[in-house]
C-alpha positions as CSV (number, residue, x, y, z in Angstrom):
1,M,139.8,172.7,40.1
2,K,138.7,174.7,43.1
3,Y,135.2,176.0,43.7
4,N,135.0,179.2,45.5
5,K,131.3,179.0,46.5
6,K,129.7,181.3,49.0
7,A,126.2,179.9,49.0
8,F,124.4,176.5,49.1
9,T,123.7,174.7,45.9
10,F,120.2,173.7,44.9
11,V,120.9,170.0,45.6
12,E,122.1,170.9,49.1
13,L,118.9,172.9,49.8
14,I,116.7,170.1,48.5
15,G,118.6,167.6,50.7
16,S,118.2,169.7,53.8
17,L,114.5,170.2,53.2
18,F,114.1,166.4,52.8
19,I,115.9,165.8,56.1
20,C,113.8,168.4,57.9
21,S,110.6,166.9,56.5
22,L,111.7,163.5,57.8
23,L,112.2,165.0,61.2
24,F,108.8,166.6,61.2
25,A,107.1,163.5,59.9
26,F,108.6,161.0,62.3
27,L,110.3,162.6,65.2
28,I,107.7,165.1,66.4
29,P,104.7,162.8,66.3
30,N,106.7,160.2,68.3
31,M,107.6,162.9,70.9
32,V,103.9,163.9,71.2
33,R,102.9,160.2,71.7
34,Q,105.6,159.7,74.3
35,Y,104.4,162.8,76.1
36,S,100.8,161.5,76.3
37,N,102.0,158.2,77.6
38,L,104.1,159.9,80.2
39,Y,101.1,162.0,81.3
40,K,99.0,158.9,81.8
41,I,101.7,157.2,83.8
42,E,102.2,160.3,85.9
43,K,98.5,160.6,86.6
44,E,98.3,156.9,87.7
45,L,101.3,157.3,89.9
46,E,99.7,160.4,91.6
47,M,96.5,158.4,92.2
48,R,98.5,155.5,93.8
49,E,100.4,158.0,96.0
50,I,97.3,159.6,97.3
51,L,95.7,156.2,97.9
52,Y,98.8,155.1,99.9
53,E,98.8,158.3,101.9
54,E,95.2,157.9,102.8
55,I,95.7,154.3,103.8
56,C,98.6,155.3,106.0
57,S,96.7,158.1,107.7
58,H,93.8,155.8,108.4
59,Y,95.9,152.8,109.5
60,K,93.7,152.0,112.5
61,D,90.5,151.9,110.4
62,K,89.7,148.7,108.5
63,S,87.1,150.4,106.4
64,F,86.7,154.0,105.5
65,T,85.6,156.3,102.7
66,T,87.0,159.7,102.1
67,K,87.3,162.4,99.4
68,R,90.6,164.2,98.7
69,K,90.9,166.9,96.1
70,N,88.9,165.5,93.2
71,Y,89.5,161.9,94.2
72,Y,87.0,159.5,95.9
73,I,88.8,156.9,98.0
74,S,87.2,153.8,99.6
75,V,88.9,151.1,101.6
76,S,87.1,148.0,103.0
77,G,88.9,145.0,104.4
78,N,91.6,144.0,101.9
79,S,90.3,146.0,99.0
80,A,91.1,149.6,98.1
81,K,89.8,151.8,95.3
82,I,90.5,155.4,94.2
83,E,88.5,157.2,91.5
84,D,89.1,160.5,89.8
85,E,85.8,162.3,89.7
86,E,86.7,164.5,86.8
87,T,88.0,161.9,84.4
88,G,86.4,158.7,85.8
89,E,89.8,156.9,86.0
90,K,89.8,154.1,88.6
91,I,92.5,152.1,90.3
92,S,91.5,149.2,92.6
93,Y,93.4,146.7,94.6
94,S,92.1,143.6,96.3
């Protein structure tokens, strides 16, 4: 018995809607969460890079305080700190 169908059946449409709803329920929220985690890591890496550049440019000074873009950087002795003035995020090393 051959079926000569030219359209989707109701069961196939319901199955495809179920699969799409699973994608929207699980895949997309995970992608958004991963994007926010990636943004945080990228921001921290940028702050570390700026701190490293400032330490390298002031290599003769043991203690200094400077401001670059919207970052406040202070180095004294063996400790270094960078703070984002907009968000209040801080990274410090001792």
